Every structure is written in structure tokens, then in C-alpha cells.
N, C-alpha and C positions, 0 to 999 in steps of 0.2 A: 504494500500500500504506500509505503514511504517512497519507493522508487517511482511508482506511477504518479503520485502527486507532485514530486519534484520535477518530473518530466513535463507535466502540464504547466507548472510555473515557468520552466525554462522555455517551453513553446510560446507562452504568452509574452515572456520577456523579449524574445527575438521578433515576434510579430509586432510588438509595440515599440520596438527600437526606433528612435528618431521621431516618435509621435509625442505630442504634448500630454495626452491622456494616459497616465500610468496607473490609474485607479484599478483596472482589472488585475494588474500584477499584485497590488497590495491585497485585494480581495482574495485572490488565489492563495496568497501566503497565509492569510487568516483562515481560509477554508482548509488548507493543509493541516494547520494546527488543530482546528476543531475536529476534523475527520479522524486524526490520529490519536485523539484522547482515549477513546474507548479501546482500540486494540492495544495501546500502550498500557493502559490500566490492567487489562486482562493478562498481558504478558508479565507484568510485574507481580500481580496477584498469584499467577500460576508458578512463576519462577521462584519467588521468595516465600511462598506459603503465607502471605499476609491475609488478614481478615477480608473476606469477600464482601464488598459493599454493593455489588450488583445484584446478588441473589441472597435471599433470606432463607437459608436451609434448602431442603429439597434438591432438585436437580441443578447442579452448578454448570452443566454443559449446555444449558439452554441458551438460545440467542436472544431471548426476551427477558429483560431485567424485571425483578419484582420488588424493588426497593425504590424509595424516592430519589436517592442519589443516582441509582442506576438509570432511572427514567430521565432525570435531568441531563445526565451525560448523553444518553441515547438521543433525546430530542434536541437539546441545545448544542450538542457536540456533533454527532453524526449527521442527523437530518438537516440541521441548519448549515452545516459545512457543505453537504452535497448540494443544497439549494444555492448557496453562494458560488460553489464551483461551476454549476451549470450556467448561472447568470454571467459569471466572468468569462467563461468560454464562449458563450453567445456574443458577448460584447467584443471580445478579441477577434473572433472570426467573422463578425458581422452577419451571423447566420440568420438572425431575425429579419434583416433587410433582404437577404437572398431569398428566404422563404416567402416574404411578402411580394417581392417582384415576380417570383415564379408563379405564385397564386394568381396575381393579377394577369399575367400572360395567359395562364390556362383559362381564366374566366373570359378574357377578351376573345381567345380562339373559340371558346365554346359559344359565345354570343354570335360570332360571325357564322358559325356552322349552322345555326338555327334559322 
């Protein structure tokens, strides 16, 4: 996950090089930190035998936390991180503009065909 996220940040850095808008790069760095909170916590808990604050007894191999701290990390870390990552990648690649222009072209062609 760390390799994937740092590669996405590097891609954004090279795409935004020379442009005034560096915001997507900073958003991707924040998204990387947020996304990596949960896997890092699970690695530390498993490696060092610490108290598991994700799961309250029961099955500790589950992917869904059942404690308040676990849910906060899941929602504000993982989910928010992926939302920010998708937003920043769309911003860097201008995908939303490409999709909108393609949609308009399809609609225009469909209108002429009728």
C-alpha cells in the first residue's frame, strides 16, 4: 500500500510540475497518511502483541472494527483518505473534464442521429 500510494504522489508531482496549482500533491500526501493509518496500526498490533483497539474480543481477523477507535480510524482514516485520493487524481488528470466533453460529444452525435 505504501508503494502504491507513493507512486501516485510521484505521478501527481510530475504531472503538476511547472503548474501553479500544487494542491493535488498536498492532498495526495495527506491521503497517503490517512490511508496508511489502519494497516500500520494492524501491523504494529500484530507484531508487538499490543492491546487490540480495533476489535473488542471475538474474532480479531475480521476486517470490520467493532470499537469506537477502530471505526474512527476506518472512517476518518481509510475512507476519507480514499475519497481525497480519488479527488486529487481526478484533479491531476483532469478526468472530470475529459468525461464531460466525451459525454457531450456522445449526446451531440446521438441528437444528430435522430
